[in-house]
C-alpha positions as CSV (number, residue, x, y, z in Angstrom):
1,M,13.4,9.1,-66.1
2,R,10.5,10.3,-64.0
3,L,9.0,7.8,-61.8
4,P,5.3,7.2,-61.7
5,S,3.5,9.2,-59.1
6,W,2.5,6.2,-57.0
7,L,6.1,4.9,-57.0
8,A,7.5,8.3,-56.1
9,Q,5.1,8.5,-53.2
10,H,6.4,5.1,-51.9
11,V,10.1,6.1,-52.3
12,A,9.4,9.3,-50.3
13,A,7.6,7.4,-47.6
14,L,10.6,4.9,-47.5
15,R,13.1,7.9,-47.2
16,A,11.1,9.4,-44.4
17,L,11.0,6.0,-42.5
18,L,14.7,5.7,-42.8
19,V,15.5,9.2,-41.7
20,F,13.1,9.0,-38.6
21,T,14.5,5.5,-37.7
22,V,18.0,7.0,-37.6
23,L,16.9,10.0,-35.7
24,V,14.4,8.6,-33.3
25,G,15.5,5.0,-33.1
26,L,19.2,5.6,-32.9
27,A,20.3,9.1,-32.4
28,Y,17.9,10.2,-29.8
29,P,18.4,7.1,-27.5
30,L,22.2,7.5,-27.7
31,I,22.0,11.2,-26.9
32,M,19.8,10.5,-23.9
33,V,22.2,7.8,-22.7
34,A,25.1,10.2,-23.0
35,V,23.2,12.9,-21.1
36,A,22.4,10.4,-18.4
37,Q,26.1,9.9,-17.7
38,L,26.8,13.5,-16.8
39,P,27.8,14.1,-13.1
40,G,24.7,14.4,-10.9
41,L,22.5,12.3,-13.3
42,D,24.4,9.0,-13.6
43,D,23.3,7.7,-10.3
44,R,19.6,8.3,-11.1
45,A,20.0,6.9,-14.6
46,E,21.3,3.6,-13.1
47,G,18.3,3.3,-10.7
48,S,19.6,5.1,-7.6
49,L,20.9,1.7,-6.4
50,V,21.9,1.4,-2.7
51,S,24.7,-0.7,-1.2
52,N,25.1,-2.1,2.4
53,A,28.3,-1.9,4.4
54,A,29.8,-4.9,2.6
55,G,29.3,-3.1,-0.7
56,E,26.4,-5.5,-1.8
57,R,23.6,-3.9,-3.9
58,V,20.5,-4.3,-1.7
59,G,17.9,-2.2,-3.5
60,S,17.0,1.2,-4.9
61,R,16.2,4.2,-2.9
62,L,13.4,4.8,-5.4
63,I,11.5,1.5,-4.9
64,G,10.3,0.2,-1.6
65,Q,10.6,-3.3,-0.3
66,A,9.2,-5.4,2.5
67,F,11.2,-6.2,5.6
68,V,9.7,-9.6,6.5
69,D,10.9,-13.1,7.2
70,R,10.3,-16.0,4.8
71,D,6.9,-16.6,6.4
72,G,5.9,-13.0,5.9
73,N,6.1,-11.8,9.4
74,P,7.8,-8.4,10.1
75,I,11.3,-8.4,11.1
76,R,11.1,-6.6,14.5
77,W,14.5,-5.0,14.3
78,Y,13.7,-3.2,11.0
79,F,11.4,-0.3,10.2
80,Q,8.4,-1.6,8.2
81,S,7.3,-0.2,4.9
82,R,3.8,0.6,4.0
83,P,1.6,-2.1,2.3
84,S,2.0,-2.7,-1.4
85,A,-0.5,-4.0,-4.0
86,A,2.2,-4.5,-6.7
87,G,2.2,-8.3,-7.5
88,D,3.2,-10.1,-4.3
89,G,4.4,-6.9,-2.9
90,Y,6.8,-4.2,-4.2
91,D,7.2,-6.0,-7.6
92,P,8.4,-3.4,-10.1
93,T,7.2,-5.5,-13.0
94,A,3.6,-5.5,-11.7
95,T,3.3,-1.9,-10.4
96,S,-0.3,-1.3,-9.6
97,A,-2.9,-0.2,-7.0
98,S,-5.6,-2.4,-5.5
99,N,-8.3,-0.4,-7.4
100,L,-10.5,-0.6,-4.4
101,G,-12.4,2.5,-3.3
102,P,-14.2,3.9,-0.2
103,E,-17.3,2.0,-1.1
104,S,-15.5,-1.4,-0.8
105,V,-16.8,-2.4,2.6
106,V,-18.3,-5.8,2.0
107,D,-16.1,-8.9,1.8
108,T,-16.6,-11.8,-0.6
109,L,-17.1,-14.8,1.7
110,S,-16.6,-18.3,0.2
111,D,-15.7,-21.7,1.4
112,N,-13.2,-21.8,-1.4
113,P,-10.2,-19.5,-0.5
114,D,-9.6,-18.8,-4.2
115,D,-13.1,-17.2,-4.5
116,A,-12.9,-15.2,-1.3
117,S,-11.7,-11.6,-1.1
118,S,-11.4,-8.9,1.5
119,S,-12.8,-5.4,1.0
120,L,-10.7,-2.4,1.4
121,L,-12.3,-1.7,4.7
122,T,-11.4,-5.1,6.1
123,Q,-7.8,-4.9,4.7
124,V,-7.4,-1.6,6.5
125,C,-9.0,-3.0,9.7
126,A,-6.7,-6.1,9.6
127,R,-3.5,-4.1,9.0
128,S,-4.3,-1.6,11.7
129,R,-4.9,-4.4,14.2
130,A,-1.7,-6.1,13.2
131,V,0.4,-2.8,13.4
132,G,-1.2,-2.1,16.8
133,E,-0.1,-5.6,18.1
134,L,3.4,-5.2,16.7
135,E,4.0,-1.7,18.1
136,G,2.0,-2.2,21.4
137,V,-0.4,0.5,20.7
138,D,-4.2,0.9,20.2
139,G,-4.8,-0.4,16.7
140,R,-8.6,0.3,16.7
141,R,-10.1,2.2,13.9
142,P,-13.7,3.5,13.3
143,Y,-15.9,1.0,11.4
144,C,-13.7,-2.0,12.4
145,T,-14.5,-4.9,14.6
146,D,-12.1,-6.0,17.4
147,D,-11.1,-9.0,15.3
148,G,-10.0,-6.9,12.4
149,V,-12.8,-6.9,9.7
150,G,-15.1,-4.2,8.6
151,A,-17.9,-3.6,11.0
152,V,-20.7,-3.7,8.5
153,L,-24.4,-4.9,8.7
154,A,-27.0,-5.7,6.1
155,V,-30.2,-4.4,7.6
156,F,-33.5,-5.6,6.2
157,Y,-36.6,-3.4,6.5
158,R,-40.1,-4.6,6.1
159,D,-40.8,-2.2,3.2
160,G,-37.5,-2.2,1.6
161,L,-35.9,1.0,2.8
162,T,-38.5,1.9,5.4
163,G,-40.6,0.3,8.1
164,P,-39.6,-2.0,11.0
165,I,-36.3,-3.9,10.9
166,T,-37.0,-7.6,10.2
167,R,-33.4,-9.0,9.9
168,V,-29.8,-8.0,10.5
169,V,-26.7,-9.8,9.2
170,S,-23.1,-9.1,10.0
171,V,-21.9,-9.4,6.4
172,N,-18.1,-9.8,7.0
173,Q,-18.3,-12.4,9.8
174,T,-19.2,-16.0,9.6
175,G,-18.5,-16.5,13.3
176,T,-19.9,-14.7,16.3
177,P,-21.2,-11.2,15.2
178,F,-19.5,-8.1,16.5
179,L,-22.9,-6.9,17.8
180,A,-25.4,-9.1,19.6
181,S,-28.3,-7.0,18.3
182,Y,-29.1,-3.8,16.3
183,E,-32.1,-1.7,17.4
184,G,-33.5,-4.6,19.2
185,V,-33.1,-7.2,16.4
186,P,-30.7,-10.0,16.9
187,V,-27.6,-9.9,14.5
188,E,-26.9,-13.0,12.4
189,S,-23.5,-14.2,11.1
190,A,-23.0,-14.2,7.4
191,Q,-23.2,-17.3,5.2
192,P,-20.6,-17.8,2.5
193,G,-21.8,-17.2,-1.0
194,V,-24.9,-15.2,-0.1
195,D,-25.3,-11.6,-1.7
196,Y,-27.2,-9.9,1.1
197,V,-27.3,-6.6,-1.0
198,A,-29.1,-8.5,-3.8
199,E,-31.5,-9.9,-1.2
200,G,-32.5,-6.3,-0.2
201,G,-30.2,-5.7,2.8
202,V,-29.2,-2.0,3.3
203,I,-25.5,-1.9,3.9
204,T,-24.9,-0.1,7.2
205,P,-21.3,0.5,8.6
206,I,-21.1,0.8,12.4
207,R,-18.6,3.2,13.7
208,G,-18.0,1.6,17.1
209,G,-16.0,3.0,20.0
210,A,-12.6,3.5,18.3
211,P,-10.8,6.9,18.8
212,T,-11.8,9.6,16.2
213,K,-8.1,9.9,15.3
214,P,-6.5,6.4,15.1
215,T,-3.1,5.8,16.6
216,V,-1.9,4.0,13.5
217,P,-1.4,6.4,10.6
218,S,-3.2,5.9,7.4
219,D,0.0,5.0,5.3
220,A,0.6,2.1,7.6
221,V,-2.7,0.5,6.4
222,T,-3.1,1.7,2.8
223,A,-0.9,0.9,-0.3
224,S,0.3,3.7,-2.5
225,G,-0.9,4.2,-6.1
226,S,2.2,2.5,-7.7
227,G,2.7,-0.1,-4.9
228,L,6.4,0.9,-5.0
229,D,6.5,3.9,-2.6
230,P,9.9,3.8,-0.8
231,H,8.8,6.2,1.8
232,I,6.6,6.1,5.0
233,S,5.2,9.1,6.9
234,V,7.2,10.7,9.8
235,A,4.3,9.7,12.0
236,Y,4.6,6.0,11.0
237,A,8.3,6.1,11.5
238,E,7.9,7.7,14.9
239,L,5.3,5.0,15.9
240,Q,7.9,2.3,15.1
241,A,10.8,4.1,16.9
242,P,10.3,2.6,20.4
243,R,10.3,-0.9,19.0
244,I,13.5,-0.2,17.0
245,A,15.3,1.2,20.0
246,R,14.4,-1.8,22.1
247,E,15.4,-4.3,19.4
248,R,18.6,-2.4,18.5
249,G,19.7,-1.9,22.1
250,T,19.8,2.0,21.9
251,D,17.9,4.9,23.1
252,L,14.9,6.4,21.5
253,A,16.4,9.8,20.9
254,T,19.1,8.2,18.8
255,V,16.5,6.5,16.6
256,Q,14.6,9.7,16.2
257,R,17.7,11.5,15.1
258,L,18.1,8.9,12.4
259,I,14.5,9.3,11.3
260,T,15.1,13.1,10.9
261,H,18.3,12.5,9.0
262,Y,16.6,10.1,6.5
263,T,13.5,12.2,6.0
264,D,13.1,13.7,2.5
265,D,11.5,17.1,2.2
266,R,8.4,17.9,0.2
267,A,9.0,17.9,-3.6
268,L,10.0,21.2,-4.8
269,G,9.6,22.4,-1.2
270,F,5.7,22.5,-1.3
271,L,4.4,19.3,-3.0
272,G,3.2,16.4,-0.9
273,E,4.5,15.6,2.7
274,P,7.9,14.8,4.0
275,G,8.7,11.1,3.8
276,V,11.2,8.7,5.5
277,N,13.2,6.5,3.1
278,V,12.8,3.0,4.8
279,L,15.7,1.3,3.0
280,E,18.3,3.9,3.8
281,L,17.0,4.2,7.4
282,N,17.3,0.4,7.9
283,L,20.8,0.4,6.3
284,A,21.9,3.1,8.8
285,L,20.6,1.0,11.7
286,D,22.6,-2.1,10.4
287,R,25.7,0.1,10.1
288,D,25.4,1.8,13.5
289,F,23.6,-0.8,15.6
290,P,24.2,-4.2,13.9
291,R,22.3,-7.2,15.0
């Protein structure tokens, strides 16, 4: 008995659904699981988990983590990771970047903390200042104030974009402005909730007297695109080495040798830059120089 054409089409579609369900929904995943158990691949398939000296799983060499106390302060005897914008920090279920770009230089000031937010520039300035204080180095950066916010003015001209300056506001500071005057005009502090750009102010970053090449490396003050990067630059690791040597009671040369040992080369030998795996380095410190 020949089936009606419409019914034959539905039967063919059902057969195709069943075949592809078996192939793609069952066979393919099982084959991939089997391949992942091959020697050399099994560790990566299981997340490249890392254990401490006691055999306890403490993390993955592929996902970064913060080495801070319960108040969020850096633990001084550990190397510090770079900042993270993933959730509350290094949350693999909320991997993301801050989505702030180079034009993010004006903070949102508000009396309500929930409505206030820092620009990328101020975040970088605050982080650089904090790292400088932790490591005992010059944490200044161009376009940053001494108190760790973006050094940005809203400059008002008589004719909009030209003419004499009539007013100047330090848009990221509600307290004493970082400059007393700009081109002879007194600088005002900002008022929360006021949009100085909408009022006609021309946003003007001020470079200041910071070194052209900051002491604090860029990866110490910016988050990675995923927010999960387990590596820091060799420069950032070397910046932290003197503190680690003091806290661990060893010499600087020993810490530098550990940094070299836990530095991963460029991907495929030419992509990116060498990076230091922070978790593995800190575990080595706990093993060789326990606190």
